[in-house]
N, C-alpha and C positions, 0 to 999 in steps of 0.2 A: 504494499499499499504506499510505503514511503517513496518508492520509485515513481509512482504516478503523481504524487504531490510535489516532488522535487523537479519534475520536468518543466521546462519553460515552454510557453506557447509561442511558436513562431508561425510563419505563413504555411509551412508544410504541415505541421501538426494541426493547425486550424482547419485547413481544407480536408485533411484526412478525417478529422472528427465530423465535419459536415457530411462527408460522403459515407462515413460509418453509420450516421443516423438515418440514412436513406431507407434501409430495410425496416426500421422501426416506423418511419413515416408511412410506409406502405400499409403497415398494420393499423396505424392510427387513422388514416383516411386521406381523402383527396385534398382537403384544405391544408393538412400538414405537409403533404408532398409539395403543393404549390408554394407554401411558405418557405420550405427548405430550398427550393429552386430559386426563389426570389432572394433569399439570404445569400446563396452562393453567387448569384449574378452581381448583386450590389457589393458583396465583399471583394469580388474580383475587380470590379470597376474602382473601388475605393483603394485597395491595396496596390494594384498594379498600374493604375491610372493610364498613362499614354503608352506604356510598353505593350499593351494588348493590341493596339491598333497600328503598330509599326510593322510594315511589311518590307522584307528585304528581297528585292527582285534580282535574279541572276540573269545572265545573258540569254539562256534558253527560255526563261519565263518571258522576257521581253519579245523574243522571236515568236513565241506562241501567241501572245497578246496581239502582236502586229498582224499575224496571220488571220486570227479571228476577226479583228477589226477590218481587215481587207475584204474578207468574205462578206461581212455586213455591208460595207460600203459598196461593193460590187453588186450585191443584191438590190440595194436601194437604187443605185444608178441604172441597173438593168430594167427594173420595173418602171422607173420614172421615164426612161426613154420609150418603153413600150406604151406607156400611158399617153405620152405626147404624140406618138405616131398613130394612136388609135388601134393598135394591134392587141387583140385579146388572145394571147397564145395559149396559156394554160389556166386562165382565170385571172381575176383582178388581184394583183399584188401577191401572187403565189410564191415568187422568188424571195420576197421579203420574209414571208412566213417560214419558208424552208431555211433561210439564213438564220433567222432567230431560233428556230428549233435546232439548228446545228450547234448552238451554244451549249447544249447539254453535254457535248463532248468536252468543252472547256471546263465545265463544272466537274466532270469525272476526272479530269487530269489533276485539278487542284484539290479534290477531296481525297485522292489517293496519295498525295504528298505527305510525308511524315514530317511533322514539325519538331524542331529541336527542343 
């Protein structure tokens, strides 16, 4: 018991405690789960402040973002030129829709990335 009382509370121990309370929150009910999640979110924002929102881009990340922005730009330009000429090739603004739906692959690339 003395080991528990002598340990200092730092960021790691605090978030470990909040995550350890999660199974108890499931037993307690939906409101306690929501409170636990809100406490975790506000604690992260308060303790880490701007460090959460800093993104470090590497060369490959920049190339991937340029590629997807080029696909979006080409889709908008293509449909705009079809619209001005009065050509209804595959439907109204279908290339824009396909270009926007193509962004799901961008999300898959960055969700698979392991953060340090």
